One Martini backbone bead per residue (centre of mass of N, CA, C, O) as a GRO file, in nm:
protein
  403
    1UNK     BB    1  -1.052   6.953   5.998
    2UNK     BB    2  -1.165   7.207   5.818
    3UNK     BB    3  -1.171   7.260   5.471
    4UNK     BB    4  -1.222   7.573   5.326
    5UNK     BB    5  -1.169   7.470   5.018
    6UNK     BB    6  -1.396   7.206   5.054
    7UNK     BB    7  -1.626   7.395   5.151
    8UNK     BB    8  -1.972   7.435   5.107
    9UNK     BB    9  -2.163   7.739   5.067
   10UNK     BB   10  -2.442   7.953   5.157
   11UNK     BB   11  -2.498   8.315   5.055
   12UNK     BB   12  -2.777   8.262   4.900
   13UNK     BB   13  -3.143   8.318   4.841
   14UNK     BB   14  -3.375   8.264   4.575
   15UNK     BB   15  -3.740   8.347   4.526
   16UNK     BB   16  -4.015   8.197   4.333
   17UNK     BB   17  -4.348   8.183   4.449
   18UNK     BB   18  -4.681   8.145   4.547
   19UNK     BB   19  -4.592   8.341   4.804
   20UNK     BB   20  -4.359   8.487   4.654
   21UNK     BB   21  -4.083   8.694   4.705
   22UNK     BB   22  -3.879   8.514   4.888
   23UNK     BB   23  -3.794   8.351   5.180
   24UNK     BB   24  -3.982   8.495   5.380
   25UNK     BB   25  -4.247   8.421   5.233
   26UNK     BB   26  -4.222   8.121   5.238
   27UNK     BB   27  -4.191   8.083   5.542
   28UNK     BB   28  -4.452   8.232   5.637
   29UNK     BB   29  -4.655   8.056   5.480
   30UNK     BB   30  -4.574   7.775   5.588
   31UNK     BB   31  -4.592   7.827   5.894
   32UNK     BB   32  -4.913   7.898   5.868
   33UNK     BB   33  -5.026   7.642   5.669
   34UNK     BB   34  -5.037   7.739   5.382
   35UNK     BB   35  -5.190   7.664   5.084
   36UNK     BB   36  -5.145   7.698   4.717
   37UNK     BB   37  -5.368   7.505   4.649
   38UNK     BB   38  -5.594   7.517   4.362
   39UNK     BB   39  -5.845   7.567   4.162
   40UNK     BB   40  -5.832   7.512   3.806
   41UNK     BB   41  -5.872   7.679   3.484
   42UNK     BB   42  -5.769   7.696   3.155
   43UNK     BB   43  -5.460   7.619   3.093
   44UNK     BB   44  -5.626   7.434   2.901
   45UNK     BB   45  -5.836   7.297   2.712
   46UNK     BB   46  -6.042   7.138   2.965
   47UNK     BB   47  -5.902   7.214   3.217
   48UNK     BB   48  -5.935   7.065   3.559
   49UNK     BB   49  -5.779   7.154   3.871
   50UNK     BB   50  -5.477   7.140   4.068
   51UNK     BB   51  -5.279   7.428   4.164
   52UNK     BB   52  -4.970   7.637   4.171
   53UNK     BB   53  -4.962   7.992   4.153
   54UNK     BB   54  -4.830   8.286   4.002
   55UNK     BB   55  -4.991   8.601   4.006
   56UNK     BB   56  -4.733   8.789   4.080
   57UNK     BB   57  -4.522   8.937   3.816
   58UNK     BB   58  -4.297   9.133   3.738
   59UNK     BB   59  -4.216   9.300   3.475
   60UNK     BB   60  -4.001   9.322   3.230
   61UNK     BB   61  -3.819   9.479   3.040
   62UNK     BB   62  -3.874   9.505   2.707
   63UNK     BB   63  -3.593   9.406   2.614
   64UNK     BB   64  -3.664   9.111   2.747
   65UNK     BB   65  -3.967   9.020   2.714
   66UNK     BB   66  -3.943   8.942   2.402
   67UNK     BB   67  -3.717   8.680   2.489
   68UNK     BB   68  -3.876   8.576   2.739
   69UNK     BB   69  -3.976   8.337   2.919
   70UNK     BB   70  -4.122   8.230   3.198
   71UNK     BB   71  -3.880   8.066   3.284
   72UNK     BB   72  -3.677   8.297   3.269
   73UNK     BB   73  -3.824   8.499   3.459
   74UNK     BB   74  -3.814   8.327   3.716
   75UNK     BB   75  -3.502   8.311   3.721
   76UNK     BB   76  -3.436   8.611   3.731
   77UNK     BB   77  -3.591   8.673   3.996
   78UNK     BB   78  -3.429   8.477   4.181
   79UNK     BB   79  -3.148   8.597   4.127
   80UNK     BB   80  -3.205   8.879   4.222
   81UNK     BB   81  -3.275   8.796   4.508
   82UNK     BB   82  -3.009   8.661   4.583
   83UNK     BB   83  -2.828   8.908   4.540
   84UNK     BB   84  -2.977   9.097   4.733
   85UNK     BB   85  -2.944   8.901   4.998
   86UNK     BB   86  -2.621   8.895   4.987
   87UNK     BB   87  -2.502   9.208   4.971
   88UNK     BB   88  -2.406   9.227   4.676
   89UNK     BB   89  -2.260   9.325   4.409
   90UNK     BB   90  -2.296   9.241   4.084
   91UNK     BB   91  -1.984   9.240   4.000
   92UNK     BB   92  -1.902   8.973   4.158
   93UNK     BB   93  -2.060   8.777   3.933
   94UNK     BB   94  -1.903   8.785   3.652
   95UNK     BB   95  -1.717   8.502   3.722
   96UNK     BB   96  -1.941   8.333   3.752
   97UNK     BB   97  -2.169   8.074   3.762
   98UNK     BB   98  -2.420   7.865   3.580
   99UNK     BB   99  -2.689   7.642   3.715
  100UNK     BB  100  -2.975   7.544   3.528
  101UNK     BB  101  -3.305   7.418   3.578
  102UNK     BB  102  -3.533   7.232   3.352
  103UNK     BB  103  -3.836   7.113   3.145
  104UNK     BB  104  -3.966   7.344   2.948
  105UNK     BB  105  -3.881   7.616   2.882
  106UNK     BB  106  -4.046   7.771   2.591
  107UNK     BB  107  -4.337   7.622   2.582
  108UNK     BB  108  -4.521   7.848   2.700
  109UNK     BB  109  -4.520   8.020   2.415
  110UNK     BB  110  -4.716   7.808   2.306
  111UNK     BB  111  -5.000   7.818   2.097
  112UNK     BB  112  -5.268   7.775   1.884
  113UNK     BB  113  -5.165   7.995   1.682
  114UNK     BB  114  -4.942   7.826   1.547
  115UNK     BB  115  -5.128   7.619   1.399
  116UNK     BB  116  -5.317   7.830   1.253
  117UNK     BB  117  -5.060   8.065   1.201
  118UNK     BB  118  -4.729   8.083   1.194
  119UNK     BB  119  -4.659   8.355   1.062
  120UNK     BB  120  -4.836   8.534   1.243
  121UNK     BB  121  -4.732   8.449   1.515
  122UNK     BB  122  -4.427   8.542   1.459
  123UNK     BB  123  -4.518   8.859   1.409
  124UNK     BB  124  -4.556   8.914   1.672
  125UNK     BB  125  -4.462   9.041   1.947
  126UNK     BB  126  -4.166   8.863   1.996
  127UNK     BB  127  -4.201   8.588   1.843
  128UNK     BB  128  -3.914   8.510   1.735
  129UNK     BB  129  -3.756   8.568   1.993
  130UNK     BB  130  -3.923   8.378   2.178
  131UNK     BB  131  -3.850   8.115   2.014
  132UNK     BB  132  -3.546   8.097   2.126
  133UNK     BB  133  -3.659   7.979   2.420
  134UNK     BB  134  -3.721   7.671   2.390
  135UNK     BB  135  -3.474   7.576   2.500
  136UNK     BB  136  -3.350   7.482   2.806
  137UNK     BB  137  -3.072   7.640   2.788
  138UNK     BB  138  -3.179   7.935   2.795
  139UNK     BB  139  -3.192   7.993   3.093
  140UNK     BB  140  -2.895   8.020   3.149
  141UNK     BB  141  -2.839   8.233   2.932
  142UNK     BB  142  -3.032   8.454   3.043
  143UNK     BB  143  -2.890   8.488   3.315
  144UNK     BB  144  -2.615   8.571   3.201
  145UNK     BB  145  -2.708   8.813   3.032
  146UNK     BB  146  -2.864   8.984   3.247
  147UNK     BB  147  -2.591   8.980   3.462
  148UNK     BB  148  -2.304   8.942   3.324
  149UNK     BB  149  -2.209   8.640   3.307
  150UNK     BB  150  -1.881   8.475   3.233
  151UNK     BB  151  -1.898   8.204   3.314
  152UNK     BB  152  -2.005   7.911   3.344
  153UNK     BB  153  -2.276   7.741   3.148
  154UNK     BB  154  -2.551   7.537   3.269
  155UNK     BB  155  -2.785   7.275   3.172
  156UNK     BB  156  -3.067   7.110   3.335
  157UNK     BB  157  -3.244   6.792   3.230
  158UNK     BB  158  -3.377   6.555   3.487
  159UNK     BB  159  -3.639   6.616   3.561
  160UNK     BB  160  -3.731   6.615   3.904
  161UNK     BB  161  -3.404   6.639   3.984
  162UNK     BB  162  -3.277   6.900   3.861
  163UNK     BB  163  -3.245   7.111   4.093
  164UNK     BB  164  -3.055   6.933   4.271
  165UNK     BB  165  -2.834   6.864   4.059
  166UNK     BB  166  -2.735   7.153   4.020
  167UNK     BB  167  -2.618   7.176   4.302
  168UNK     BB  168  -2.422   6.934   4.289
  169UNK     BB  169  -2.264   7.025   4.038
  170UNK     BB  170  -2.173   7.295   4.148
  171UNK     BB  171  -2.000   7.179   4.379
  172UNK     BB  172  -1.806   7.032   4.196
  173UNK     BB  173  -1.706   7.278   4.038
  174UNK     BB  174  -1.581   7.424   4.285
  175UNK     BB  175  -1.376   7.197   4.348
  176UNK     BB  176  -1.248   7.234   4.049
  177UNK     BB  177  -1.230   7.562   3.985
  178UNK     BB  178  -1.442   7.682   3.765
  179UNK     BB  179  -1.540   7.886   4.001
  180UNK     BB  180  -1.591   8.119   4.271
  181UNK     BB  181  -1.903   8.112   4.183
  182UNK     BB  182  -2.252   7.979   4.208
  183UNK     BB  183  -2.557   7.971   4.033
  184UNK     BB  184  -2.808   7.748   4.168
  185UNK     BB  185  -3.100   7.581   4.004
  186UNK     BB  186  -3.455   7.635   3.936
  187UNK     BB  187  -3.713   7.648   3.656
  188UNK     BB  188  -4.082   7.633   3.657
  189UNK     BB  189  -4.376   7.634   3.482
  190UNK     BB  190  -4.676   7.630   3.389
  191UNK     BB  191  -4.788   7.379   3.138
  192UNK     BB  192  -4.974   7.229   2.904
  193UNK     BB  193  -4.779   6.994   2.839
  194UNK     BB  194  -4.742   6.879   3.131
  195UNK     BB  195  -5.036   6.861   3.223
  196UNK     BB  196  -5.130   6.669   2.992
  197UNK     BB  197  -4.926   6.450   3.049
  198UNK     BB  198  -5.003   6.380   3.348
  199UNK     BB  199  -5.308   6.336   3.275
  200UNK     BB  200  -5.248   6.089   3.079
  201UNK     BB  201  -5.114   5.924   3.332
  202UNK     BB  202  -5.288   5.962   3.591
  203UNK     BB  203  -5.117   6.160   3.818
  204UNK     BB  204  -5.353   6.345   3.905
  205UNK     BB  205  -5.497   6.538   4.146
  206UNK     BB  206  -5.790   6.714   4.171
  207UNK     BB  207  -5.686   6.753   4.445
  208UNK     BB  208  -5.521   6.805   4.709
  209UNK     BB  209  -5.255   6.662   4.807
  210UNK     BB  210  -5.136   6.336   4.989
  211UNK     BB  211  -4.856   6.256   5.096
  212UNK     BB  212  -4.815   5.929   5.228
  213UNK     BB  213  -5.096   5.841   5.196
  214UNK     BB  214  -5.299   5.570   5.164
  215UNK     BB  215  -5.512   5.777   4.977
  216UNK     BB  216  -5.353   5.856   4.750
  217UNK     BB  217  -5.389   6.006   4.391
  218UNK     BB  218  -5.152   6.229   4.353
  219UNK     BB  219  -5.056   6.518   4.184
  220UNK     BB  220  -4.943   6.861   4.185
  221UNK     BB  221  -4.890   7.141   4.018
  222UNK     BB  222  -4.629   7.390   3.991
  223UNK     BB  223  -4.453   7.706   4.044
  224UNK     BB  224  -4.101   7.819   4.003
  225UNK     BB  225  -3.803   7.943   4.187
  226UNK     BB  226  -3.455   7.852   4.273
  227UNK     BB  227  -3.150   8.006   4.422
  228UNK     BB  228  -2.806   7.943   4.482
  229UNK     BB  229  -2.528   8.060   4.653
  230UNK     BB  230  -2.209   7.928   4.575
  231UNK     BB  231  -1.917   7.856   4.789
  232UNK     BB  232  -1.648   7.868   4.945
  233UNK     BB  233  -1.533   7.920   5.265
  234UNK     BB  234  -1.289   8.084   5.178
  235UNK     BB  235  -1.434   8.298   5.005
  236UNK     BB  236  -1.646   8.393   5.216
  237UNK     BB  237  -1.441   8.476   5.439
  238UNK     BB  238  -1.278   8.688   5.269
  239UNK     BB  239  -1.566   8.867   5.242
  240UNK     BB  240  -1.759   8.839   5.483
  241UNK     BB  241  -1.993   8.651   5.455
  242UNK     BB  242  -2.318   8.536   5.474
  243UNK     BB  243  -2.382   8.226   5.622
  244UNK     BB  244  -2.651   8.009   5.594
  245UNK     BB  245  -2.504   7.741   5.483
  246UNK     BB  246  -2.403   7.394   5.465
  247UNK     BB  247  -2.270   7.166   5.230
  248UNK     BB  248  -2.188   6.853   5.340
  249UNK     BB  249  -2.358   6.671   5.123
  250UNK     BB  250  -2.356   6.466   4.813
  251UNK     BB  251  -2.568   6.286   4.565
  252UNK     BB  252  -2.567   6.074   4.261
  253UNK     BB  253  -2.807   5.865   4.075
  254UNK     BB  254  -2.934   5.550   3.930
  255UNK     BB  255  -3.164   5.291   3.881
  256UNK     BB  256  -3.177   5.141   3.609
  257UNK     BB  257  -3.511   5.056   3.536
  258UNK     BB  258  -3.703   5.313   3.434
  259UNK     BB  259  -3.856   5.579   3.261
  260UNK     BB  260  -4.073   5.630   3.519
  261UNK     BB  261  -4.047   5.413   3.728
  262UNK     BB  262  -3.973   5.322   4.025
  263UNK     BB  263  -3.805   5.134   4.235
  264UNK     BB  264  -3.984   4.967   4.455
  265UNK     BB  265  -3.756   4.961   4.699
  266UNK     BB  266  -3.553   5.207   4.664
  267UNK     BB  267  -3.244   5.138   4.617
  268UNK     BB  268  -3.121   5.389   4.476
  269UNK     BB  269  -3.200   5.599   4.690
  270UNK     BB  270  -3.063   5.462   4.930
  271UNK     BB  271  -2.776   5.485   4.809
  272UNK     BB  272  -2.774   5.795   4.785
  273UNK     BB  273  -2.803   5.857   5.085
  274UNK     BB  274  -2.547   5.706   5.178
  275UNK     BB  275  -2.341   5.866   5.000
  276UNK     BB  276  -2.396   6.142   5.136
  277UNK     BB  277  -2.308   6.049   5.426
  278UNK     BB  278  -2.021   5.967   5.347
  279UNK     BB  279  -1.928   6.239   5.251
  280UNK     BB  280  -2.002   6.384   5.537
  281UNK     BB  281  -1.922   6.191   5.773
  282UNK     BB  282  -2.195   6.035   5.876
  283UNK     BB  283  -2.465   5.943   6.047
  284UNK     BB  284  -2.797   5.877   6.057
  285UNK     BB  285  -2.839   6.011   6.348
  286UNK     BB  286  -2.761   6.315   6.245
  287UNK     BB  287  -3.026   6.321   6.104
  288UNK     BB  288  -3.322   6.531   6.163
  289UNK     BB  289  -3.419   6.556   5.852
  290UNK     BB  290  -3.658   6.502   5.573
  291UNK     BB  291  -3.696   6.628   5.251
  292UNK     BB  292  -3.910   6.505   5.042
  293UNK     BB  293  -4.037   6.428   4.744
  294UNK     BB  294  -4.336   6.362   4.776
  295UNK     BB  295  -4.592   6.353   4.541
  296UNK     BB  296  -4.857   6.132   4.572
  297UNK     BB  297  -4.793   5.880   4.437
  298UNK     BB  298  -4.813   5.554   4.461
  299UNK     BB  299  -4.520   5.473   4.364
  300UNK     BB  300  -4.333   5.680   4.494
  301UNK     BB  301  -4.400   5.661   4.802
  302UNK     BB  302  -4.334   5.363   4.849
  303UNK     BB  303  -4.037   5.375   4.748
  304UNK     BB  304  -3.947   5.589   4.945
  305UNK     BB  305  -4.009   5.442   5.206
  306UNK     BB  306  -3.825   5.206   5.151
  307UNK     BB  307  -3.566   5.369   5.140
  308UNK     BB  308  -3.575   5.462   5.437
  309UNK     BB  309  -3.566   5.180   5.562
  310UNK     BB  310  -3.285   5.120   5.452
  311UNK     BB  311  -3.106   5.391   5.516
  312UNK     BB  312  -3.233   5.404   5.842
  313UNK     BB  313  -3.144   5.146   5.951
  314UNK     BB  314  -3.052   5.158   6.302
  315UNK     BB  315  -3.167   5.382   6.429
  316UNK     BB  316  -3.261   5.516   6.740
  317UNK     BB  317  -3.466   5.674   6.550
  318UNK     BB  318  -3.697   5.788   6.370
  319UNK     BB  319  -3.723   5.960   6.071
  320UNK     BB  320  -3.802   6.271   5.989
  321UNK     BB  321  -4.084   6.330   5.747
  322UNK     BB  322  -4.154   6.543   5.464
  323UNK     BB  323  -4.388   6.711   5.231
  324UNK     BB  324  -4.389   7.029   5.049
  325UNK     BB  325  -4.597   6.963   4.806
  326UNK     BB  326  -4.852   7.024   4.993
  327UNK     BB  327  -4.814   7.348   4.933
  328UNK     BB  328  -4.675   7.386   4.604
  329UNK     BB  329  -4.617   7.149   4.469
  330UNK     BB  330  -4.489   7.040   4.157
  331UNK     BB  331  -4.194   7.203   4.005
  332UNK     BB  332  -3.996   7.013   3.891
  333UNK     BB  333  -3.709   7.169   3.801
  334UNK     BB  334  -3.759   7.338   4.087
  335UNK     BB  335  -3.805   7.144   4.330
  336UNK     BB  336  -3.513   7.082   4.449
  337UNK     BB  337  -3.453   7.388   4.509
  338UNK     BB  338  -3.693   7.460   4.689
  339UNK     BB  339  -3.633   7.223   4.896
  340UNK     BB  340  -3.357   7.326   4.976
  341UNK     BB  341  -3.464   7.590   5.095
  342UNK     BB  342  -3.644   7.451   5.312
  343UNK     BB  343  -3.407   7.308   5.451
  344UNK     BB  344  -3.253   7.567   5.531
  345UNK     BB  345  -3.478   7.678   5.700
  346UNK     BB  346  -3.472   7.446   5.911
  347UNK     BB  347  -3.175   7.477   6.016
  348UNK     BB  348  -3.206   7.777   6.100
  349UNK     BB  349  -3.497   7.735   6.281
  350UNK     BB  350  -3.604   7.441   6.383
  351UNK     BB  351  -3.841   7.392   6.158
  352UNK     BB  352  -4.080   7.125   6.110
  353UNK     BB  353  -4.263   7.050   5.847
  354UNK     BB  354  -4.555   6.931   5.766
  355UNK     BB  355  -4.776   6.727   5.615
  356UNK     BB  356  -5.038   6.788   5.442
  357UNK     BB  357  -5.311   6.576   5.463
  358UNK     BB  358  -5.200   6.361   5.682
  359UNK     BB  359  -5.389   6.080   5.816
  360UNK     BB  360  -5.275   5.791   5.669
  361UNK     BB  361  -4.997   5.650   5.689
  362UNK     BB  362  -4.751   5.488   5.590
  363UNK     BB  363  -4.610   5.206   5.693
  364UNK     BB  364  -4.302   5.296   5.888
  365UNK     BB  365  -4.082   5.230   6.140
  366UNK     BB  366  -3.835   5.443   6.033
  367UNK     BB  367  -4.072   5.661   6.027
  368UNK     BB  368  -4.149   6.009   6.103
  369UNK     BB  369  -4.439   6.148   6.036
  370UNK     BB  370  -4.509   6.463   5.955
  371UNK     BB  371  -4.785   6.616   6.140
  372UNK     BB  372  -4.983   6.897   6.178
  373UNK     BB  373  -4.752   7.040   6.348
  374UNK     BB  374  -4.497   7.227   6.408
  375UNK     BB  375  -4.166   7.129   6.464
  376UNK     BB  376  -3.942   7.207   6.739
  377UNK     BB  377  -3.581   7.174   6.690
  378UNK     BB  378  -3.283   7.082   6.683
  379UNK     BB  379  -3.083   7.116   6.358
  380UNK     BB  380  -2.787   7.029   6.236
  381UNK     BB  381  -2.917   6.813   6.016
  382UNK     BB  382  -3.034   6.801   5.668
  383UNK     BB  383  -3.245   6.653   5.409
  384UNK     BB  384  -3.265   6.646   5.046
  385UNK     BB  385  -3.495   6.473   4.825
  386UNK     BB  386  -3.461   6.347   4.479
  387UNK     BB  387  -3.663   6.255   4.191
  388UNK     BB  388  -3.684   6.093   3.859
  389UNK     BB  389  -3.732   6.038   3.558
  390UNK     BB  390  -3.514   5.766   3.484
  391UNK     BB  391  -3.390   5.739   3.801
  392UNK     BB  392  -3.313   6.001   3.938
  393UNK     BB  393  -3.088   6.088   4.218
  394UNK     BB  394  -3.093   6.302   4.514
  395UNK     BB  395  -2.866   6.422   4.793
  396UNK     BB  396  -2.890   6.677   5.046
  397UNK     BB  397  -2.670   6.827   5.298
  398UNK     BB  398  -2.749   7.039   5.573
  399UNK     BB  399  -2.621   7.320   5.751
  400UNK     BB  400  -2.577   7.561   5.950
  401UNK     BB  401  -2.388   7.851   5.946
  402UNK     BB  402  -2.365   7.854   6.277
  403UNK     BB  403  -2.204   7.560   6.325
   0.00000   0.00000   0.00000
C-alpha cells in the first residue's frame, strides 16, 4: 500500500525555454519536431557556432532588474510559471523551500567593460547591485526574495547533473520534513565564459548536434530554466491539488574517476540507474523510456550507452532511449530539470520523442534508439538520467499522476 506521507508528487511545472514560456510551449514545439538549435555569432568576440537561445524574455520590474542576473531572471520566470499553473495563490508558498541549481551564476553580467575600466563599469545603472549576483547561490536567494519564500533555501552547482540533483535533494528534504513544499529545478543562460570553455575543450559541434550517432562531433549549448513544485502525496491530497506526476524513485552517486571524463564503461551511471529502480521497487522491464543525458560528445555517449547495456541487461526487450538535447541543446545546470519536465510530459502523454539527426546509432543490443517519428505508447514509468563533470550521476523515475 502506498504511504502517502512518503510519496513525492509533482503539482506544478514551470518552464522558460527557447520554445517559449510554459510546459505547453515546450511540448508543442518538441512534438512538432522543431529544433531550436541555430547558427549564432558574437556571443563573445570571435565566436561562431550553434546554440539555442531564448529571444523573448519579458523584462522584470526595475526594482529587481537592477540586481538580477540573466540566470536569476530565467529562474524567476520559471518559478512564476510553475506557481501560475499550479492554480495556487502565492501565499501558500511562503513556508516552502527552494532548491535551485546553476553553473553560471551572475557571470553573464561581466563584459569587457569591467577590464577596461572597473570603476566606471560598476557606476553604470545597476552595476554594483548586479555584481552581487555573481555567486551561484544568488539564484536561490533571488527566487526566495522575489516570491517571499521563507523556508530553507539551497543552491546546487554540480556541473551538468545540477538540475536533476536539485530535484533529488528536494525530494529527500521533503521526506525529512524540512518544508511542506519545495520549488526545485535549475537555471542557466548562455554565457561567454562557458561557451569559450567548452570551445577550448573542443567539445562543441559547430553544427546542430547528433547525440548517440556514430558520427557525433560534440555538443551545442542552450539556455533555459525549469522548476518543479514537489510535495508529499498527503499534502497534495489534503488541498485537492492537481497531481501531474509521481516521483517514484531517485538516486545520486559519483564515478570517483576523473574531473571531466566519464568512466568509460559507465559503471557509476549504471549503478545509479539500478539504485533508483531499487528505491522505486521496480524491475528494469517496468521502465518504458529513458530520457538520456545524451550530450553528443564522443566520450559521454559511448559511456552512457555502456551504462544502459549494464543496467538494463536481461530486460525482455531493448529499452527505448532518446536525447532531447538534440532539440534545445545542453542547458548545463538547467539541463536535468528541463529533461525531467520532458520526461513528465512523456508519462502524461505517452509520446516518446526521438533523437533528432540520429542516422547511424551506436550499436547497443540492449537499447532501442528512438529516431524518426514520435512513438506513442502507454508509459507507466519513465526515467530521466543526468551526468556531469566530476563524475556526478542522477536518475529520476516518474509515473503519471493519473496512475
